[in-house]
C-alpha positions as CSV (number, residue, x, y, z in Angstrom):
1,M,5.8,-13.7,49.5
2,N,4.2,-12.4,52.7
3,P,0.5,-11.6,52.9
4,V,-0.4,-8.0,52.2
5,N,-3.3,-6.0,53.5
6,I,-4.8,-4.2,50.4
7,K,-7.0,-1.4,51.6
8,K,-7.1,1.0,48.6
9,I,-6.8,0.6,44.9
10,V,-6.5,3.5,42.5
11,L,-7.3,3.0,38.7
12,I,-5.9,5.7,36.4
13,F,-6.6,6.5,32.8
14,P,-3.8,8.7,31.5
15,P,-3.8,11.4,28.7
16,H,-3.9,11.7,25.8
17,W,-6.7,9.7,24.1
18,D,-9.3,11.4,21.8
19,T,-12.6,10.6,23.5
20,P,-15.5,12.8,24.6
21,M,-16.6,10.4,27.3
22,P,-15.3,8.6,30.4
23,P,-13.2,5.5,29.9
24,L,-15.0,2.2,29.7
25,G,-12.2,-0.2,30.5
26,I,-11.4,0.9,34.0
27,A,-15.1,1.4,34.7
28,Y,-15.6,-2.3,34.1
29,I,-12.6,-3.2,36.3
30,A,-13.8,-0.9,39.1
31,A,-17.3,-2.4,39.0
32,F,-16.0,-5.9,39.2
33,L,-13.5,-5.3,42.0
34,R,-16.1,-3.3,44.0
35,Y,-18.4,-6.3,43.6
36,K,-15.6,-8.5,45.0
37,G,-15.2,-6.2,48.1
38,F,-12.3,-4.0,47.2
39,E,-12.2,-0.2,47.8
40,I,-11.7,1.5,44.4
41,Q,-11.0,5.1,43.2
42,Q,-11.0,5.9,39.5
43,I,-9.1,8.9,38.1
44,D,-9.5,10.1,34.5
45,L,-6.5,12.3,33.8
46,N,-7.4,12.2,30.1
47,H,-10.4,14.4,31.0
48,K,-8.2,16.7,33.1
49,F,-5.6,17.3,30.3
50,R,-7.7,17.0,27.2
51,Y,-5.7,17.3,24.0
52,N,-2.4,18.0,25.7
53,Y,-0.1,15.5,24.0
54,Q,3.1,15.7,25.9
55,L,2.8,16.6,29.6
56,T,5.7,17.9,31.7
57,D,6.5,16.9,35.2
58,D,5.0,20.1,36.4
59,D,1.8,19.4,34.6
60,L,1.5,16.0,36.4
61,D,2.9,17.0,39.8
62,Q,-0.3,18.2,41.3
63,E,-2.2,15.2,40.1
64,V,0.4,12.9,41.5
65,K,0.1,14.6,44.9
66,K,-3.7,13.9,44.8
67,I,-3.1,10.3,43.9
68,V,-0.5,9.8,46.7
69,S,-2.9,11.5,49.2
70,K,-5.4,8.7,48.7
71,G,-2.9,6.2,50.2
72,P,-3.1,3.5,47.5
73,D,-1.7,0.1,48.1
74,V,-2.2,-0.8,44.5
75,I,-2.3,1.4,41.3
76,G,-3.7,0.2,38.0
77,I,-3.0,2.1,34.8
78,S,-4.6,1.6,31.4
79,M,-2.1,2.3,28.7
80,G,-2.9,3.0,25.0
81,H,-0.9,3.9,21.9
82,T,-1.1,7.6,22.4
83,T,-0.9,7.6,26.2
84,F,2.3,5.6,26.6
85,K,4.8,8.4,27.2
86,N,2.6,10.2,29.7
87,S,2.0,6.9,31.5
88,I,5.7,6.3,31.9
89,N,6.3,9.9,33.2
90,L,3.3,9.6,35.6
91,M,4.5,6.3,37.0
92,K,8.0,7.7,37.6
93,L,6.7,10.5,39.6
94,I,4.4,8.2,41.6
95,K,7.2,5.7,42.3
96,K,9.4,8.6,43.7
97,R,6.8,9.4,46.3
98,I,5.5,5.9,47.1
99,P,8.2,3.5,46.0
100,D,6.5,0.4,47.6
101,V,3.2,0.8,45.8
102,F,2.2,-2.2,43.6
103,I,1.6,-1.2,40.0
104,I,-0.5,-3.1,37.5
105,A,-0.2,-2.1,33.9
106,G,-3.1,-2.9,31.5
107,G,-4.8,-1.6,28.5
108,P,-4.3,-2.2,24.7
109,H,-0.7,-1.2,24.7
110,I,0.2,-3.9,27.2
111,S,-1.8,-6.5,25.1
112,Y,0.3,-5.6,22.0
113,I,3.8,-4.9,23.4
114,G,3.7,-5.7,27.1
115,E,6.8,-7.7,27.2
116,K,8.9,-4.7,26.0
117,I,7.3,-2.4,28.5
118,I,7.5,-4.7,31.5
119,G,11.0,-5.8,30.5
120,D,12.4,-2.3,30.1
121,F,10.6,-0.6,33.1
122,P,10.7,-3.3,35.8
123,E,11.2,-0.5,38.4
124,L,7.8,1.0,37.4
125,F,5.5,-2.0,36.7
126,D,5.2,-5.0,38.9
127,I,3.0,-7.0,36.5
128,G,1.2,-6.5,33.2
129,V,-2.3,-7.7,32.3
130,F,-3.3,-8.4,28.7
131,S,-6.8,-9.0,27.2
132,E,-9.9,-8.5,29.4
133,G,-8.7,-7.7,32.9
134,E,-11.6,-8.3,35.4
135,E,-10.8,-11.8,36.6
136,T,-7.1,-11.6,36.0
137,I,-6.7,-8.5,38.2
138,H,-8.9,-10.1,40.9
139,E,-6.7,-13.2,40.9
140,I,-3.6,-11.0,41.2
141,L,-5.1,-9.1,44.2
142,Q,-6.3,-12.3,45.9
143,K,-2.9,-14.0,45.6
144,K,-1.1,-10.9,46.7
145,K,-3.3,-10.6,49.8
146,N,-2.6,-14.3,50.6
147,G,1.2,-14.0,50.0
148,E,1.1,-16.4,47.0
149,R,3.3,-16.4,43.9
150,L,2.2,-14.1,41.0
151,D,4.4,-15.4,38.2
152,N,2.1,-18.1,36.8
153,I,-1.3,-16.2,36.5
154,K,-3.0,-16.6,33.2
155,G,-3.4,-13.4,31.2
156,T,-0.3,-11.7,32.8
157,I,3.1,-10.6,31.7
158,V,5.7,-11.0,34.4
159,W,9.4,-10.7,34.9
160,K,11.1,-14.2,34.9
161,D,14.7,-14.3,36.0
162,N,15.9,-16.6,33.3
163,F,13.9,-15.2,30.4
164,G,13.2,-11.5,31.2
165,A,9.6,-10.3,30.8
166,A,7.4,-13.2,29.5
167,R,3.8,-13.7,28.7
168,N,1.8,-16.3,30.4
169,P,-0.9,-18.2,28.6
170,P,-4.1,-16.2,27.9
171,R,-7.0,-16.5,30.3
172,E,-10.1,-18.4,29.1
173,F,-13.0,-16.1,30.0
174,P,-16.5,-17.3,30.6
175,C,-19.0,-16.8,27.8
176,D,-21.7,-15.5,30.2
177,L,-21.1,-11.7,30.0
178,D,-24.4,-11.2,31.8
179,G,-22.6,-12.2,35.1
180,L,-20.4,-9.1,35.0
181,P,-21.6,-6.0,36.9
182,F,-22.4,-2.9,34.8
183,P,-19.4,-0.5,34.4
184,D,-19.2,2.0,37.2
185,F,-18.9,5.7,36.2
186,D,-19.7,7.1,39.7
187,D,-16.1,8.5,40.1
188,F,-16.2,10.6,37.0
189,P,-17.4,14.2,36.7
190,L,-19.9,13.3,33.9
191,N,-21.2,16.9,33.4
192,E,-17.7,18.1,32.6
193,Y,-17.2,15.9,29.5
194,P,-17.5,17.4,26.1
195,L,-20.7,15.5,25.3
196,P,-23.3,13.6,27.3
197,I,-22.3,10.2,25.9
198,L,-21.6,6.9,27.8
199,P,-19.7,4.0,26.3
200,M,-21.2,0.5,26.3
201,L,-20.4,-3.0,25.0
202,T,-23.2,-5.3,23.9
203,A,-20.6,-8.0,23.0
204,R,-16.9,-8.7,23.3
205,G,-14.4,-10.0,20.8
206,C,-14.5,-9.9,17.0
207,I,-15.9,-12.4,14.4
208,K,-13.4,-11.3,11.8
209,N,-9.6,-11.8,11.5
210,C,-8.5,-9.1,9.1
211,S,-4.9,-9.4,8.0
212,F,-4.0,-5.8,9.0
213,C,-5.5,-6.1,12.5
214,G,-3.7,-7.3,15.7
215,F,-6.8,-7.6,17.8
216,N,-6.9,-11.4,17.7
217,G,-3.2,-12.1,17.4
218,N,-2.5,-10.1,20.6
219,H,-5.4,-11.4,22.6
220,V,-6.7,-7.9,23.0
221,S,-10.0,-9.6,23.8
222,N,-11.1,-13.2,23.8
223,I,-13.4,-15.1,21.5
224,Y,-16.6,-13.4,20.4
225,R,-19.3,-13.4,23.0
226,E,-22.7,-11.7,23.3
227,R,-24.7,-10.3,26.2
228,S,-28.3,-11.1,26.3
229,I,-30.7,-8.4,24.9
230,E,-32.3,-8.2,28.4
231,N,-29.0,-7.5,30.0
232,V,-28.2,-4.7,27.5
233,I,-31.6,-3.1,27.9
234,D,-31.1,-3.2,31.7
235,E,-27.8,-1.4,31.4
236,I,-29.3,1.3,29.1
237,N,-32.1,1.8,31.6
238,R,-29.6,2.0,34.5
239,N,-27.6,4.7,32.5
240,V,-30.7,6.7,31.8
241,E,-32.0,6.6,35.3
242,H,-28.8,6.8,37.4
243,Y,-26.5,8.8,35.2
244,K,-29.2,10.8,33.3
245,R,-27.7,10.0,29.9
246,K,-29.5,8.8,26.8
247,I,-26.7,8.8,24.2
248,F,-24.4,5.8,23.9
249,L,-21.4,4.6,22.0
250,F,-21.8,0.9,21.4
251,G,-18.1,0.0,21.4
252,D,-18.5,-3.5,19.9
253,S,-15.9,-4.4,17.2
254,L,-18.9,-4.7,14.8
255,V,-22.4,-3.9,16.0
256,N,-23.9,-6.1,13.3
257,S,-21.7,-9.2,13.9
258,N,-25.1,-10.9,14.5
259,T,-27.7,-9.2,12.4
260,K,-30.5,-11.2,14.0
261,R,-29.5,-10.1,17.5
262,L,-29.1,-6.5,16.4
263,T,-32.6,-6.6,14.9
264,Q,-33.9,-8.0,18.2
265,L,-32.2,-5.2,20.1
266,C,-33.6,-2.5,17.9
267,D,-37.1,-4.1,18.2
268,R,-36.8,-3.9,22.0
269,I,-35.7,-0.3,22.0
270,I,-38.5,0.7,19.6
271,D,-41.2,-1.4,21.4
272,E,-40.3,0.1,24.8
273,N,-40.1,3.7,23.3
274,M,-36.8,4.2,25.1
275,D,-35.9,7.5,23.5
276,I,-32.2,7.0,23.2
277,Y,-29.5,7.7,20.6
278,W,-26.5,5.6,19.8
279,L,-23.3,5.4,17.7
280,A,-21.5,2.3,16.5
281,E,-19.1,0.6,14.1
282,S,-20.5,-1.8,11.5
283,F,-19.5,-4.3,8.9
284,P,-20.5,-3.0,5.4
285,D,-23.4,-5.4,4.9
286,L,-26.6,-3.7,5.9
287,T,-30.0,-4.0,4.3
288,K,-32.4,-1.1,3.7
289,E,-34.8,-2.6,6.2
290,L,-32.2,-3.0,9.0
291,C,-30.9,0.6,8.5
292,K,-34.4,2.0,8.8
293,K,-35.0,-0.1,12.0
294,M,-31.6,1.1,13.4
295,Y,-32.6,4.7,12.8
296,N,-35.9,4.2,14.5
297,A,-34.1,2.6,17.4
298,G,-31.9,5.7,17.8
299,C,-28.8,5.0,15.6
300,R,-27.5,8.4,14.4
301,F,-23.8,7.5,13.5
302,L,-22.1,4.5,11.9
303,W,-18.5,3.9,11.0
304,V,-18.6,1.7,7.9
305,S,-15.3,0.3,6.7
306,P,-14.9,-1.4,3.3
307,E,-11.2,-0.4,3.7
308,T,-10.6,-0.6,-0.1
309,G,-12.2,-0.3,-3.5
310,S,-10.1,-3.2,-5.0
311,Q,-11.4,-6.7,-4.6
312,I,-7.9,-8.0,-5.0
313,T,-6.8,-6.0,-1.9
314,V,-10.0,-7.0,-0.1
315,N,-8.9,-10.6,-0.5
316,K,-5.4,-9.9,0.7
317,M,-6.9,-8.1,3.7
318,N,-9.0,-11.1,4.5
319,K,-11.8,-8.6,5.0
320,G,-14.6,-10.8,3.6
321,V,-16.3,-7.8,1.9
322,D,-18.3,-7.9,-1.2
323,L,-17.7,-4.4,-2.6
324,S,-20.9,-4.3,-4.5
325,L,-22.9,-5.1,-1.4
326,A,-20.8,-2.7,0.6
327,K,-21.7,0.1,-1.8
328,T,-25.4,-0.7,-1.4
329,A,-24.9,-0.8,2.4
330,I,-23.3,2.6,2.5
331,K,-26.2,4.0,0.5
332,N,-28.7,2.3,2.8
333,V,-27.1,3.9,5.9
334,K,-27.2,7.4,4.4
335,K,-30.7,7.1,3.0
336,A,-32.0,6.0,6.5
337,G,-30.7,9.3,7.9
338,I,-27.7,7.9,9.7
339,F,-24.5,9.9,9.7
340,T,-22.1,7.8,7.6
341,S,-18.3,7.8,8.3
342,V,-16.6,5.6,5.7
343,W,-12.9,4.4,6.2
344,F,-10.3,3.4,3.6
345,I,-6.8,2.2,4.1
346,L,-4.3,3.4,1.5
347,G,-1.0,1.7,0.7
348,F,-1.6,-1.9,1.8
349,P,1.8,-3.6,1.1
350,T,0.5,-5.6,-1.9
351,E,-1.4,-2.7,-3.3
352,S,-0.6,-1.5,-6.8
353,K,-1.3,2.0,-8.3
354,S,-4.3,0.6,-10.1
355,D,-5.6,-0.8,-6.7
356,L,-5.2,2.6,-5.2
357,E,-7.1,4.3,-8.1
358,M,-9.9,1.7,-7.7
359,T,-10.3,2.8,-4.0
360,V,-10.4,6.5,-4.8
361,N,-12.9,5.9,-7.7
362,Y,-15.0,3.7,-5.4
363,A,-15.1,6.5,-2.8
364,R,-15.8,9.2,-5.3
365,N,-18.8,7.2,-6.7
366,L,-20.2,7.2,-3.2
367,K,-19.4,10.8,-2.3
368,N,-23.0,11.9,-2.1
369,Y,-23.7,9.1,0.4
370,I,-20.8,9.8,2.7
371,D,-20.7,12.4,5.5
372,E,-17.1,11.8,6.5
373,C,-14.5,9.9,4.5
374,S,-11.3,8.8,6.2
375,F,-8.3,7.9,4.1
376,V,-5.7,6.4,6.4
377,P,-2.1,5.4,5.4
378,F,-1.4,1.7,6.1
379,H,0.4,1.0,9.3
380,L,1.9,-2.4,10.1
381,M,0.3,-3.5,13.4
382,V,2.3,-5.7,15.7
383,G,0.8,-9.2,16.0
384,S,-1.4,-8.9,12.9
385,P,-1.3,-11.7,10.2
386,V,0.7,-9.3,7.9
387,F,3.2,-8.8,10.7
388,Q,3.4,-12.5,11.5
389,N,3.7,-13.6,7.8
390,P,5.4,-10.7,6.0
391,Q,6.6,-12.9,3.2
392,N,3.0,-13.3,2.0
393,Y,2.4,-9.5,1.8
394,N,5.4,-8.1,-0.2
395,I,7.4,-7.3,2.9
396,K,11.1,-7.9,2.9
397,K,12.1,-6.6,6.4
398,I,10.3,-5.4,9.5
399,E,11.9,-2.8,11.7
400,D,11.2,-2.7,15.4
401,N,9.8,0.7,16.5
402,R,10.3,-0.3,20.2
403,Y,7.3,1.1,22.1
404,E,5.1,1.6,19.1
405,M,2.2,-0.7,18.3
406,F,3.1,-0.2,14.6
407,S,6.3,-1.3,12.9
408,S,8.2,0.2,10.0
409,F,8.9,-2.1,7.1
410,R,10.6,-2.4,3.7
411,K,8.8,-3.9,0.7
412,K,10.2,-6.7,-1.5
413,S,9.2,-4.9,-4.7
414,K,8.6,-1.2,-5.1
415,T,5.0,-0.3,-5.4
416,I,3.9,3.1,-3.9
417,S,6.2,5.0,-1.5
418,K,5.1,5.7,2.0
419,F,5.3,9.5,1.6
420,K,3.4,9.5,-1.6
421,I,0.6,7.7,0.2
422,I,0.7,10.3,3.0
423,K,0.6,13.2,0.5
424,Y,-2.3,11.5,-1.4
425,S,-4.2,10.9,1.9
426,E,-3.8,14.6,2.7
427,R,-5.3,15.7,-0.6
428,L,-8.2,13.2,-0.4
429,W,-9.0,14.5,3.1
430,D,-9.4,18.0,1.7
431,E,-11.4,16.8,-1.3
432,F,-13.9,14.8,0.7
433,N,-14.2,16.5,4.1
434,R,-13.9,20.2,3.6
435,D,-16.8,21.9,5.4
436,S,-16.7,25.6,6.4
437,R,-19.0,24.8,9.3
438,F,-16.9,22.0,10.6
439,N,-13.4,22.7,9.3
440,F,-11.9,20.3,11.8
441,E,-12.7,17.6,9.3
442,I,-10.0,18.5,6.9
443,E,-7.3,17.4,9.4
444,K,-6.0,14.3,11.2
445,R,-2.8,15.4,12.8
446,I,-2.1,12.7,15.5
447,F,0.0,10.6,13.1
448,F,2.1,13.6,12.0
449,N,2.7,14.8,15.6
450,R,4.3,11.4,16.5
451,L,6.9,11.7,13.7
452,G,10.5,12.4,14.5
453,V,12.2,15.7,13.4
454,G,13.8,14.2,10.3
455,K,10.6,12.6,9.0
456,R,8.6,15.8,9.8
457,T,11.1,17.9,7.8
458,L,10.8,15.5,4.9
459,L,7.0,15.6,5.1
460,K,7.0,19.4,5.1
461,L,8.9,19.3,1.8
462,I,6.6,16.8,0.1
463,S,3.4,18.1,1.6
464,P,3.7,21.8,2.4
465,N,0.0,22.4,2.3
466,H,-0.5,20.3,5.3
467,F,1.6,22.7,7.4
468,N,0.9,26.0,5.6
469,K,-2.9,25.9,5.9
470,K,-4.5,26.9,9.1
471,K,-6.5,23.9,10.4
472,N,-8.3,22.9,13.5
473,E,-7.5,19.7,15.1
474,Y,-9.6,16.6,14.4
475,K,-11.6,15.7,17.4
476,Y,-14.2,13.0,17.8
477,E,-16.3,15.2,20.0
478,N,-16.8,17.6,17.0
479,L,-17.6,14.8,14.7
480,F,-20.1,13.3,17.1
481,R,-21.6,16.8,17.7
482,K,-22.1,17.2,14.0
483,A,-23.8,13.8,13.7
484,L,-26.0,14.3,16.7
485,S,-26.9,17.9,16.2
486,Q,-29.6,17.1,13.7
487,D,-31.8,15.5,16.3
488,I,-30.5,16.5,19.7
489,N,-30.3,19.8,21.5
490,L,-26.7,19.8,22.7
491,K,-26.4,22.9,24.9
492,E,-23.1,24.7,25.6
493,S,-23.2,23.3,29.1
494,H,-22.9,19.9,27.5
495,K,-26.0,18.8,29.5
496,I,-29.0,17.2,27.9
497,I,-32.6,17.5,29.0
498,L,-34.3,14.1,29.2
499,K,-37.9,13.9,28.2
């Protein structure tokens, strides 16, 4: 390879992804590459085309012209499960106009099924990056500048003549997250987002290995690592002072992975009277004292996920949940004044009808302590322990869904049919989440919109109420607005007045 002069890099976040805030992943990449001396431009097309699932070439054409006008030598695109089709269409239009541009594909979809994407679209993507991308992308750019080979870089998926698209070994990331620059949101029109929220990470990786999750099996992140409390506080202060924001989504896999550290973080926020609010996902093991402290430190929303009300299914999920303690934790969260969103998976492959009934009864017994209750049909995630060892989970055959992160499957023994689970999930959504003030909560349509014509027709026959009732689309911005509206004056302009 010949040396290449890289002058301009454009990072793109495509539509559609349900988020009321700017993307965190490319903001981290941009900050790191700017620190290394590269000229970066970030573009959030998800913000531009919010809730438009399937864009046409005409929709994208004007945006492509703007991207091309920046004269990029390299384009990086972050691809997710719901953004895949729009990403492909976008890259096709870009390649027509600037065929020699070097394109790096990253994001969770590449971590899960990158070999299929790089292998089937070699004309669009020059290289794929899985897991955390800062150091991997920097190495790609440095080697490209120097004219060195790119086929042996750790953390990448590349085209190899004899094998097609192949995944190189994962990169071992340093445990010192404090050495990374804070994510850079300067390129985003922050006042135009639905809510004045910024995403943050206080840690990376996950301490759990749930059998239904492909996070660890696909190296979506690396081993669990924490930032120092001081470093997290510094970023919060930066965001308040520089971006004029005081609401944060802590995007850690589990904010209470280390309860001692979470307690210390809350103590610092309280002691310094930081006047912030935050949302997070937590493991269902939370004491009354910790919940009170979290509330005093600004926590106003928690996802809590026991996933099931059957201890037998808990064990098969490798969730590590004590359902009795989880019930107490959910009550503690609600009693502390924190908006409580509780999630359950219905139709795990080994689940019997009695297991399902246990889950529903478990949720009903907690109904007074739950603000939102999500009942989600089980989906077989590529790379998860269930996917890798189907024989242990009542699965006879797995069917490849090609560009989906989730695969179809057939069970060894008949338990509960897929469409009965879908119909049951619909009914439970209405039972638990009907609210005349926030009627968006009786609906989660994204799954149904992705179904093919045949399956949609069948679903209409078995679940007509889903399609006959007039419903608003489920949006996280509305859910967050509901959770935050008790304490925060969220004006129509979506701006917030700092004290």
